[in-house]
N, C-alpha and C positions, 0 to 999 in steps of 0.2 A: 504494499499499500504506500503510495507517494503522498507526501505533504504538500499542500498548496500554500505558498508564501503570499501573504497579502500586503498591501500598502500599509504604512503606519496609519493609525487612527488618531483623530483629534476629537476630544470631547467637545460636544456642542455647547456646553455650559461654561466650563472653565478654560477651554482652548489649549489645555495641555495635550501634547502629542505622545502617543505610546506606540512601541513596536509590538507586533503580535503575529502569531502564526494562524490564528483563527479570528474571524472578523469580530467576535464578541469576547475574546480573551484579552485582557488588558495586562500590560507589563510583561516582564519575562519570568516572574515568579522567583521565589527563593526556595530551594529544595523542592518539596512537593506542595508548595502553596500556590493556589490558583484562585483567581477571582473572575467571575462571569456575570456580565450584565447584558440584558436583552430587552429592549422596549420596541415593540413592532406591531403593526396591524397588517394582515394579509387579506387580499380579496381576489377571487378568481372565479371563472366560469368555464364550463366546457360544453361544447356543441359538436357532436360527432368527433372528428379528429382535431378539432380547433381548440386550443386552450389558451386562454388570455388571463392575465392577472397582474397585479402590482403589489408591492409591499412598501410600507412607509416605515423607515427605520430611524431611530434616534440613537446616535452614538454617545453614550453617556458613561464616563468612567465610574469605577466603584466608589470613589470618594464622593463625587457629586450625587450618585445614586443614594448613598447612605445619608448624607448631610443635606440634600435639597429635595430629592424626589420622594423618599419615604416620609419626611416631615410634611410635605405638601399633601400627600395622600392622607396622612393623619389629620391634617386640618380640614379635610373633606369628610372625615369620619370613617376612613377606610384603613383597615389593618391588614397587613400581608398574611397570607397563609404560609407557614413555615413547615417545610417537609424535610425528611432525612435525605441526605445526598446519596445518589446512586453512583458508586465509583465507576461503573461501566459507562454511563452517560457522560460523566465529567472528564473522562480521559485519563483517569489514574491507572486503569487496568489495560 
């Protein structure tokens, strides 16, 4: 399996730029530490063999996600669901 190297990302809130191997993994990590953020909306339709769709993606670094996005949701009365990490999905295995 080959790895796809992507362009560096810039957080849309703080404008810091991060190198990464996956579009939503930020930083290079230390040892086995990884941080992953993903805020997106996808919409698509299929008619026969024709598939059309689009995705709206916000590139937000983990620091801004924790210190700006989560507090904003909390101010709207929304609390996140917290679930156990699946090491297979997160790329540790």
